N, C-alpha and C positions, 0 to 999 in steps of 0.2 A: 159445379154447374148442373142445372136441371137438364132433363132430357132434351128439351127444345133447344136450349143454348148449345148443348153438346152436339146435337145433330147438325145444327147450322155451322158450328165451328169446324166440324170434320168436312162438311160439304164445301165450305168456303176455302178450306185448305186445299182440297182437291182442285177447285176452280182456279186458284192462284197458281198452283203447280202446273196446271195445264197451260197457263199463259206462256211458260218458257218454250214448250214446243210450238206454241203460236208464234212467238218471236222467230223461232227457227224457220217456220214456213214462210212468214212474212219476209224476213231477210233473204231466205233461200230463193224465193221467187224473183227478188229484185236483182240478184247478181246474174252473171253470165252462166251458161249451162255447165261449163267446165269448172265452176267454183261453188256449185250448190252444195256438194257434200262437205267441203271445207267450212262453208258458212254455217250450215246446220250443226256441224260437229262442235263449233265453238260454243253454241248454246248448250248442247248436250254435255260437253265437257265441263262447262260452268255448273250445270245441274248436278253432275256427279261430285265434283271437287268441293263446291261450296256447301253442299249438304253435309258432307263428312266433316268439314271444318266447323260448321255451325254446331253440330252435335258434340264434337270434341271440346270446343272452347268458345266458339263464336257467340252462342247465347249468353254465356257467362260475361262476355265483354259488353253486351248490349244494354246493361243497366249499371248505374253507378250510385254510390251512397252519398258522395260529395258532389255538389253541383259543378265544381270546377275540375273534377277528376277527368282524365283523358278517356278512360274506359274502365270497365269492370275487370276484376281479376280473372284472367283466362283459366286459372287452375282452381278456382273456388269450388267447382263441382265438375271436374274434368270428366268428360264422357257422360255427364248427366246421371251418375250412379245414384244420386240422392234425391232426384226429382220425383214428385208424386204424379199421379195420372193426369189430373187437371192441368198441372204445370206443363206437362209434356204436350198436351194439345196446343197450348199457346206457343211452345217451343217450335213445334212443327209448322204452325201458321207463320211464325216469324221467319223461319228458314226459307219459305217460298219467296218472301220479299228480297232477302239477300241474294237468292239465286237469280231472280230476274234482273235485278239491278246490275249484276256483273254481266249477264248475257247481253243486255242492251248495249254495252260499250262496244261489243264486237263488230257492230255494223259500221263503225267508222273506219275499220281497217280491212274491209273485205277485199279479196282478190290478191293479197300480198303478204299475209302474216304467217309465220311458222306456228304450227299448232302447239308444239312443246313450249315455245316462248310465251304464247298466249296463256297457257295453263299456269306457268310460273307467275306471270303478271296477275292473273285472276286470283290465285291463292294469296299472294302477298297484298294485293290491293284490297281484297275483301277483309283481310286481317287488320291492316293499318288504316283503312279508310272506312269501308262500310260498317264494320262492327262498332267502331267508336262513334261514327256519326249517328248510327241508330240509337246509341246511348245518349248522345247530345239531344236528339229530337224527341225521343219517346221514353227514354230510360232514366230520366231525372237529371240529365246533363245541362250544360250551360244554355243551350237554346231553349229547352223546356222551362228553365228558370229565369230567362232573360227579363221577362216583365217584372218579376219580383225584385230582381237585381236593380232595375232602374226605378223601382217604386211605382210602377204603372199599375193601373187597375185591370189590365188585361195581360194576356200572354201570347206567345207565338202560336199561330194556328197552322198545323200541318197534319191533317187528319190521317192521310194514308200515304204520304211520301213525296210531296212536291220537292222538298229539299233533299231528304234522305235517299230517295230513289232517282228522280228524274234530273234535278240539277246536278246531283252527285255523279250520275252516269254520264250526263251530257258534257260536263266539264272534263271528266277523265277521257271521254271520247275525243274531245278537241285536242287534248294533250297528246294522245297516241297518234292522231292523224298528223300532227306536226312532227312527231318523232320519226314515224315511218316514211313520211314524205308522200309525194304524189305517185299515183299509178302511171305506168307507161302510157303515153298518149293522153294524159289528163287534159280534157277540154270538155266544154258543154256538148252533150250528146255522145260522150265516150262509149256508152253502152246503154242498151235498153233492157228492161226486165225480161228475163228469158221465159218466165212463166207467170203470166198475169193472174190466172186462176189460183195459183199457189199464194200469191200476194193477198188476194181477196179472202182466201181461206184463213190465212194467218191473221188478218185483221178481224175477221169474224170470231175466231177463237179468242183473240185478245179482248174483244168487247164482251163476249160471253163470260170469260174469266174475271173481267174487271168488276163485275157485281160482287164477287167474293173478295176482290182486292179492296174495294171501297167499303163494303158493308160487313165484311167478315169479322172485324173487331167487335161488332155488337154482340156476337156470340161469345167470343173469348173473354170479354169483360162482363158477361152475364147480364147484358142490358135488354135482351129481347123480352118483350112482354111487360116491360116496366115503363114508367112515365118518363124515364130518362132516355129511352131509345129514340133514335132519329133515323131508323132504318128506312122508313118510307121516304123521307126527304132525300136520303142518300141515293136510293135506287132511282128515283125520278130524276134527280140531278145527273146521275150517271148516264141515264138515257138521253135526257134533253140536251145537255151540253155537247155530248158526242154527236148527236144528230145535227145540231146547229153548226158544229165545226165542219161537218161534211159540206153543208151549204156554203159556209164562209170560204172554204178552200176552193170548191169547184167554180164559184162565181169569180174569184180572183184569177183562177186558172183560165177561165173563159176570156176574161178581159186581157190577160197577159199573153196567152199563147193561142187564143182563138178556139180552143177546144177544152171541154171538161172531160177528164179521163177517169177510168175506173181506178187506176193506181192513185190518182189524186184524191178520189173519194175515200179510198182505203186509208191513205196517209192522213187525210183530214180527220177521219174518225180517230186515229191514234192520237193526233194532236189534241183533239177535244178530250179524250180520256186522260191524257197527261195533265191538261190544264185543270180538270175538275178534281183530280186526285187530292190535292191539299185542302180543297174548299167544299167538298161534297156535303158536309154536315153543317156548313155555316153560311150558305147562301139560300135565299128563296128561289124557287124554280125560275122565275122571270130573270133574275140576275144571273142564274146559271146558263140560261139560253144566250144571254148577251156575252157572257164569258166564252161560250163555245164559238160563237160567230167571230169574236175577236181573235181567239186562238187559231181557228182555222185560217182566217185571212192573213194574219201576221206570220204564221209559220209557213204559209204558201209563198210569202215574199222572202222569209228568212232563209229558206233552203237555197236561194240564189246567191247568198253571200259568199259561198265557197268559191264560186267562179270569179267574183270580184276581188276577194281577199287572197285567193290562192292557196287555201288549205283543202286537202282532199278528204273530206268526210264522206266516204263512199255512199252510205245509205241514209244520210241526213239525220244522224243522231243528234247533232248539235242544233240543227234547224228545227227539229221537232221536240226533242226531249229537254235540251237545255233552254231553248227559247220558250217552249210551252210550259215548262216547269216554272220559269221565272214569271211568266204572265199569270199563271194560276196562283202562285204564292203571293205576288205583290198585289194582285187584284183584290185580295182579301183586305188589304189595307184601306181600300176605298169602299168596298161593298159588303164586308162581313156583317151579318145581322147583328145590330146593336152596338158594334164596336168600330165598324168601318167609318172612314172620314165622312162619307156622304149619307150614312145611315145611323146617325145618333152618337157617333164617337168623335174623338179628336184625331190628333196626329199619332197617337201612341201606337195603334195597331199597324199603321203604315211603317213607322220607324222600326218596329220589331220585325216585320216581315222582310224588309230590305236587309237588315243586319243579318238575319238568319240565312237568307238566300245568298248573300255575298260571302258570308263566312264559309259556308259549305262549298260554294263554287271555287273560291281561292284555294282552300285546303285541298280539295280533290284534284284540281288542275295541277297544283304544285307537286303533290306526291306522285300522281300518275306520270307526269313529265319526267321527274327524277327517276322513277322506277323504270319507265319505258326506255329512257336513255341508257341507264345502266345495263339493262338486258340487251339492248341493241349493240352496245360496245363490247359486251363480253360474249354472250351466246349467239348474238345476232337475232333480230326480231323479224326482219323482212327476208322473204325468199329471194333467190337470184332472179335477175331480169329475164333470163331465158326460161326459167321455171314458171314465172308469171305468164309469159306468152304461151307456154305449152299447156298451162292449166294447173291450178293449185290441187285439184282433186287427185289426179293421177300421181303427181310428184310427192305430195305430202301424205296422202292416205291410200294410194294404190287402188282407188276406186273411181268409177264414173257414175254420175247421177242417172244417166240414161244410156242403156245399151241398145242402140237403134238397129244393129244388125248382128246376126249370129256369127260368131267367130270360130274357126276350126282350130 
């Protein structure tokens, strides 16, 4: 890589890594005060564990030589002893995607999960789900080669992780929410965010980091400054779709609940970021704005499903990341520049997008449910009811998020 591509790759890596603390702040503000340490620790635990696993063998698993291989050989370069400097830049960038994907899942089991069980789940799920799925989507696997397999003139589009990150995490979140069951007193209005400014801070960090998330690959692929670079389109779409999603969310919220809230605006921004992730390089700005409005509005309605269907997705990972990821991925089938059904293409792009989305959703859900069930029946995944009432922070971590009075 030349100096410009190298500098941007390092900066983008730092931006995406910063997103996981952003998730911690966002989730931490949404839970009750006596769960904030536990909530944030699940993100930081994922950051520590997944980083180590990625360096040891995860990166090796994220690329395949055969389209239908499940994953790469984890021992092909164990510990990256043979990788050159340029490769290691890409390795580190890829690690940040693995980290945040795992961290996102934790929001579905807020207030009631054992930290040790979460860490075991995170390590195994990353190994058997995220690392292989990354290979399927970006590393030469079956999703990347699906168009050629069908003899189509196009291929699956997932620029930055609609399938590999958001549908993947959202499906796993739904599975864990079902395994762990409902919180005590589960009903609408069970709790309000204990720290709204923390939620807004987390959303702001996520939006800031997302420019590295969506545009970072331009540097690692050496595209900056070339005619093949689409970085300008990517960053304007990342701005526009996210902003439009805020509008979509708060308008629906106003009609639905009578008020537009700051938490709704922050969550709407995240929904827009999720939706634009797979499509940031393949939509014109106008269609990106429409995507944002749709994602914000639909996700604002989708978060209500847990009350109607009875699954306790504590912090709306399903309603925002699974639904938003599906919207962004499938939207390309209609509006992808040159290949979308309404923009010069036929049905091929839509067929590919739907198959890729459903394939990842089903696989991730099934493995997460089996893994969560096995952990719950052996080690136990959920804390005791009395501990949930007392507060996860002091029981699990021996800490409090806020020491409001001096103790002797």
